[in-house]
N, C-alpha and C positions, 0 to 999 in steps of 0.2 A: 269419124274423128277419133284419132288415137287418144287414149286415156293417159294423162300424165302420172308419172310414178315418183313419189316422194319417199326416198329410202328412210328418212327419219321417222316416218309414221309406220313403217313396216318392220321395225326392228324385231327380231325374234325374241320370244319371251325369255329364252334362256340367256340372252345377252342384255336385255333392257331391264330386267328386274332381278332383285336379289332373292335368295331363298326365303328371307323373312317377309318380303313383299308378296311372294307367291303364296305363303301360308296365310298372310293377311287377307288375300283375295278369297281364299277358300274358307277362312274362319272370320266371321264378322267381328267377334270380340277381340281377336288378335289384331284385326285391322284397325279397330279404334285405339288400342294401346299403342300400336305402331305409329298411328297418326299423331297422337298426343305427345309421344316421346321424340318425334322427329325434330320439332323446333328446338327442343332442349339440346338435342345432339348437335344441331347445326349452329347453336349460339357459341360464341367464343368461350373458351375455358377460362374460369376465374382463377386468379392467383391465390394460393393458400394464404390465410391471414398471417401465419407466422413468417411468411416470406415478405409480405408487405410491411409489417410492423417490426417491433423490437424482438429481442431474443425470446425463446420459449420460457415460460414461467419456471419450469422445473430446472432448466439450465441456469437461470438467474439465481435461484435459491441456492443451488450447489456452489456457484461462484462466490456469493456473499458468505456462505458458511466457510468456504476455504480461506477467504481473506480474514474473517473473524478468528479462525483458528490460528493463522499465522501471527496476527496481532497479539493474541493471548499468549502464544509461545514466547514472544519477545518481551512483552510488557510485564508478565507475572514475575519472571526472575529479576527484572530491573526494579520492579516495585519492592520485591523482597529485599534486594540489596540496599535500596534507598532507605527502606524502613529500618534496616539494621544499622546503617550509618547514622540515621536520625536518633535512634535510641542511644547509640554510643556517644553522639554529640551531646545529647541531653544529659547523660551521665557525667561527661567531662565538664559541662557547664555547671552542673550542681556542685561538683568538686571544687571548681574554681571559685564559685560563690562562697562556698564554705571556707576556703582558704582566705579569701579576701575579708570575709566577716571576722576571721580570727585575728586580723591585723587592725591596728588603730587607724582611725580616720581623722584627718585634720581638715576642717571646713575652711575653704579659701578665705571667707569673710572673717574668720576668727584668727587667721594667721597674721602675725605682726612682723613685717620685714625688719631685719636688724639694720641699723644705720651704720654705714661703712665710712671710715675716715679715708679720704682720697689720698692723703700723704702716706698712709700705711701700706698702700698697694701699688706703688709706682714701679717697683722692681719687676723686671720681666725676664732677665737672664740669670743663670746660676751665679755669675760673678756679682751682679747687682744685688741679688738676694743675700749672698754672703756678706757683701759690704754693708747692707742694711742691718744684718745681724750683728756685725762688728760694731756698727755705730750704736745700736741699742745697748750692746754690752758695755761699750765705753761710757755711755750716758749713765748706765746703772752704776758703774764703778765710780764715776765722778760724783754722782749723787751720794753714794755711800761715804766717799772721802769727805764731802762737804758736811754731811750729817754728823760724821764722827768728829770733825774739827769743831763744828758748832756746839756739839755736846761738850767737848773739852773746854771751849771758851765759856760756855754757859756755867760749867762747874766752877771755873776760876772766877768769873764775874758775869753777872746777868747783863751788864751793859758797860760800855766804855766809861771809865771814871777819870781819865786823865784830862789835862788842860787842852783846850782847843785853840790853837794858834791861828791867826788870820793869814799868816804867810810863813813859810819855812825855808825859803831860798831867795837869793837875789835874782833880779830880772836877767834874762839872757841865758840862764842855765837850764839844765835838764835834770829833773829830780824824780824820785819814785812817788807814786800817788799816796802811799801809806808810810807812816813812820815806823810801823810795826805790823806784823801779821803772823799767824801761827803756821800756815802752810799754804801751798798753792797747787793747783792741778794743772796737768798738761792738756793742751788742746786735743780734740778728737774730731772725727768726721761729723760735719754739720755744726760744730761748736768752735768758732774762731776766736774765742776769748780765752784769757787765762784767769782762773778763779783764785783769788787771794782770800783765805779765811781770816776773819777778824771779828772781834766782838761787836755787838749791836751798838751803833752810835760812834764808831771809830771815825775820825775826821778824814776826808778825802781832799787831795790837793791836785791842782793842774800840773801836768808833767813839764810844761814849758809855756812861754809867752804865746798868746794866741787870741782868737775871737770865737765866742760861743756861737755855734751854728744850729744847735738843737738843745732844747731844755723843756722837759715835760714830766708830769706826774703819772702819765699813763702810756707808757711805751709798749710796743708789740712784743710781749714776752720779757722785756727788759724792766718793766715796772717804771719806777722813777729813774730817769737817766739824763745825762748831759753829754753833748758832743762838742769838741773844741777843735778848730783848725789852726795848725801851726806852720811856720816856715823855719825849718831847722836845717842849718848847713846847706841851704839852697834847695832843699827838698820839701815838698808839701806833705805834711804829716797830719793825720787825723787821729784823735784819741777819743774813746767812748767809755763812759763810766756808768755801769748799770746796777740795778737792784738797790738803789739808794733809799734812804729813809724818807717816808712821807713828810713833807714840810721842811726838809733840810736843805733844799737847793738854795744856794746863795747867789746864783748867776742867772741871767736871762739872755735870750737870743739877741745877738748883735753886740753884746758887752765884751769889752777888751779885758783880758785877764793876764796876770803875770805868772811866771814859773813859781810853783809852790803856793799859789793862792788857794784859800779854802773855797771849795765849790759845793760841798755837801757832806753827808755822813753815811756810813755803811748800814745796810739792812738786808731784807730778803723779799722785797717787793717784786711783783711780776712772777715769772716761772723760775723759782729758785728753791733750793733745798738747803736751808740754814743760812745764817747771815754771812755774806761775803761780798767782795768787790769783783764784778765781771769787767775786765779791762780788755778792750780791743784797740789795736794800733794798725793803721794803714799808711804805707809810704808810697807816694806818687800813685795812689789809687789801688795798690796791691796790699793784701793782708800779709802781716808778718807776725811771728811769734812775739808776744808782748814781753815776756821775761827775757828772751834772748836780746831783743832790741834795747831794753832797759840796762841789761848788763853791759852792752856795748856803748851806750850813750849817756847813761845817768852818771853824775859825778859822785 
């Protein structure tokens, strides 16, 4: 019976073994080393730690150092510039404080606001301001004239010493309110009356027949005054007599009076400079110059 041949079992030594294996067969010690090293050689190769994990420690340190150097390069000049500006600002602030301390300080709680008169600040345009100045100048001039006239009258006589008649004219006529006076002033802006200077106590008379519509001891700026309504020549005429003497009024509201009837006496009550009669006349509700109207109408 023929013998079977298995080529895998008859492989020549030169092809089936490596030189190291042939040495191992000849050298028992080498054979043991080869046997123990073979499993390690046949195991799969392990990946290096630095490939599995993060970057290499040396490389990380170099990177951090580079970043720190870049930050220091930018931050140090900026810090130096900022420190310089802060020092300069501190110097400026100290100078400002010194300047402020050299000035006087008014505590708000100690400041007292000045009271302002509303009527003195109504002008808003240059024309209105100039008109206000002209009005003030006219008032001052009128006050000076009245004071001068009062001084002259006082030098001549401290008070009126003549007879005081109850009536000086027949009914239906138009007369002057004073039998005599030293001078009179012309109207000015804001002052619609004519001022007749006369000694204290000089008698005042109604300019025409009429009815008393106002009579008081305490008028707004007029002091003691009387107002009478008239019908003269078909026109409604109103006459006002101001700055009269306290207690001298002889008429009351609603009383009918006649032309030339005594109604009071001259003084300086209310807002007045010296003794005088402040006379206002209105025709059909419109103001007119008192002296001009008397010249045209009084007999």
